[in-house]
N, C-alpha and C positions, 0 to 999 in steps of 0.2 A: 647506469643500465648494468643492468642484475640477470643474468641468466639462471636457470633452473632446471634439471629436468628430472621429474616424478620417477619413480621405478617402479608404480603400481598401478594396477589395471584401474584405469577412471572412465568411467563413461561423460561422452558430452552432449548435454540435452539441450544444449541453449542457455539454460540459468548460470552459465560458468562464464558467460559474456558478461561482465559485468563489475567495476572499480572494486580495485582492492579484494581483486582475485585471490592475485602472488601474495598479497600480505594476509588473506584471512586464511589461506590454506597452506603456505609456505612460509610464510614471516616475512617476505620479501617487502619493501617497502621503496615504492617509487617506481621510476621509469623501468621495467619487465619483460622479460620474452622468458614465457616456460613454457615444457614441452611435457606429454604424457599420451601413452597409448591407449585405446579403448574404444568400444563402440561408439556407434553415433544414432542419435533416435531425436531428429530434433521434428516433433509433430509442428503442424504446420499455424496455430495460435502462437506456437515460439519462434516464428522466422522473422530475421531484423528484416530481411529485405521485403519491403511492399509486395514489389510485382512475385516476387513469385509466392506470397499469404496470399494473394489477391488469386491467383491460379490454382489456389489450392496442394501446393506442392508441397515437399516435407524433401528429407533429408534422412537417408539411415544408410548405413555401412558396420557390416560386423566386426570391423577392427581399422582403426586409423592409428595415425600419427598427428596429434593437436597439436597445433602451438596456439598460444593465447599471449597478445603484444599490447602494453598498456602505456601510455603516452601520456604524461600529466600535464598538458596542453590541448585547448579548446578546441583546435583547427583541426573539422575534419579533412581538408584537404591534405593536409600533412600524413594523418592517418591512411588515405586511398594511396600515395604515393610509395609511402613506407611497404603497405599494403603488395603491390606490386611488385616492389624491392623485394620483398619476403618470397613471392614468386621467383623471381629470378634466382634468387639465389639457390634454393629447393633446387630447379633447373641446374644451375651449375655445379651441385654436390649430385647428383644424379648422374650427370654428364660426365663427372671425374672420373669417375668406373667403366662407362661407355660411352665415350665420344661419339659413334656413330649414329646414336640415337638422335631422331629430331624430334624432341622436346619444341614446342612453343608454348610462347605464352599469350594469350588475348584476354587483355585486362587482366584481373585479378587470375584467371583461369589458366591450368596447366593443361597440355594436350599432348597425346601422341598418336598424331593421325586423328581419326577419330575419336579413341580412345579419353575420357578425361579422367584426370588422377586426383584429382582435389577439388576441394570446396571452399569460401573464403568471403567473408565477410569485414567489413570494414561502419565503423560504428560509433558516435561519440557519446558519451554519459555528462553530467551538470559539471563534470572534474577532470574529465581525461577523455582519451580517443581510444578507444579498443578493436582488436582484431583477432579474429578467429581464423586460422588455416587446419585445414584438414586432408588430411593425404591418403589416400588409400593404402593400406598394406594388402589387404584381400580383397579385391573388389568384388566377389562373390554376391551377389544380392543387391546391386548398386541398382537403382532407378534409374539409370542411362548407360550407356555402353562406358565401360570403365577398366581401368587396369590398376594394378597397386604396386607397394613397392617389392613384394613376392615376385611377382613377374619378369623384377628385372633382377631378381636375388641379392637384392639389398638390405642391409641391416637396418631396421628404422631406430634404432639407439645412434647406430652410427651416426646417420642422415641428420635425427635431430642436433647431436653436440656440433656436428660440423656448421647445420645452419645457424645455429642462435649463435656459437662463437663469431660467425664472420657477420651475422643481424649486427651483435654488438660492435662491433670491429668498426662497419660502415657506420653506424651514429653515432659514433665517436668521432671519424673521421669528418663527420656533416656539421659534430658542434664546434669543430676544432677549425675546420672551414671557415666559418661563421665569422668565429671570435677573431680569425687572426689577423684579417682585413681592416684598411680604412675606410672612412665614409667619404663619399666623394659629393660635389657638390654640384 
């Protein structure tokens, strides 16, 4: 499992949620988590969430910290569990500097009371499972009540690096836990 932070602005429009995004753009082959900063503008036809698409919703944000995860396994249940792990790690990193915050995870979404901090989706391709999680940096113009990392005076680069490193450690730990046990009958 590799991680990479892309230090140039990159707009997320949904087309990045595709197999081999990390390889095609950054030369990272295999399971990966990459992060970048940029605006988000996902129009209704590009939404992966069928309920949101049916309701005519869209995703927009002036500036987000984006994570794209790819696991080369066809198990969408695994990807959804990893998506929720990623959201929990983001909460942990935000709380590391501000433990008094009452952040909670509802499914894959992160909230501070009624303020939403992120968007997230997990999906499958023919060869891998993919996760996109975008964390608001600046919540101005969001279509819902929202907060961003600027509201907590947090560095998106620091959050990205901390979350990615901990995510890789968690995945490696799960892989080790899986391989160190004997089967039972």
